[in-house]
C-alpha positions, 0 to 999 in steps of 0.5 A: 060978394062978402057972403060968398067969401065968408061961405068959402072961408067957413067951408075951408075952416070946417075941412081944416078942423076935421082933418087935424090930427092934433086935437088942439088945432081942431078946436082952434079950427072949430072956434074960427069957423064959428067966428066966420059964421057970426060974420056971415050972419051979420052980412046977411042982416041977422045981427041977433043970430050973429051975436048968439053964434059968437057968444055960444059957438065961439065963446062957450063951445070953444071953452067947453072943448078946451076944458074937455081937451084937458081931460081926454085921458091918460097916456100909460107908459110901461118901463124898466129903469135905465140910467140916464134914459129913464130912472127914479130920482127921489120921489120923481122920475128923470132921464132923457126919455122922461123929458121926451115923454112929458113933452109929448104928453103935453103936445098930445094933450094927455096926462102921463102915467108911468108904471115900473115893470120888468122888461119882459112884461112890457110887450104883453102890457102893450099888446093887451092895451094895458099900457100905450107906450114902452120905454126905459132902454127898450131894445126892439126885437121882432118877437115883441110884435110891436110898433117902434119909433125911430131909434133914439140912441144907437148901442151894441151888445157887450159880453162881460166875463167875470169868471167861470159859470153860465151866461146870463141876460135880461129876459125879453131883450135881444141879449137873451138870444146870446144866453147858452142853454145852461144860462139864466134869464133875469127880470132886469139888469139890476138882478143880472148885475147882482147875479154876476157879482155873487158868482151865480153867473160867470158871464153877462150879456148886456148893452153899452149903456148898461155897461156904462152904468156899471162902470160909473158904479165901479162894478166889475172893473176887473171883468173882461169885455167883448163887443158883439157884432150886432147893432141895435138902437134904443127906441120907444115901443107903441101898442100895435092897435093904436096907429094914430098914437104911433103916427103922432109920436113919430111926427112929434119926434121928427119935430123935436129933431128938426128943431134941434131940441132932441140933439140938445137933450142927448147932449145934456144926458149923455155928454 
């Protein structure tokens, strides 16, 4: 009877290990499976085989799997800076999205690597597989042809009018569709702000979070602002060829929201 129960438990643990999306749980399942097999061999009067299974199957093999788990590769994030979502801080990186990404990398058992690129470059890097995630105040557009997470933070587009001249926006963002034919597109919001300050453009289309950043820097205090009707949400972008990564990130964010940690992070960085 004991042998039958151990056989059923071994089968259940094998199924458990093979169906886990998180590698760590799969390794735990494999280790537990080896222990049950060792117990089965002991019940079948093979103590030498049971000892070998416990030492090699559970001890050595589980250790090797855990070691390999630490070296499963990098999670490359292509991003453009936007305070307080993701921005350089001294020699490091900080921000709401950075907190989320570092926690997800640990949860997903990957080493995190971030590369700063212009916003318009992020979709190309994701589609080519050179990066796995896009971040840094990413406003999704259908033209990007990417997979996205649930929006982390809602926002609206804003027209900032400082004087006469063409209208500017950031290339690759939804703001670009509001630039008129004579307007200009810039690599990032910093270039757009400099162009507006120099009078190279008379108007700039941006979002509420970047407008908040400009206000904190005491820029364009005399400018007129107009909230545009479209509603958007900052999200993380995922390479379209990795459905497993998208499912895992979606699951992680759902857990983060359910635990209340996401709300706490939003409160900490956005007040």
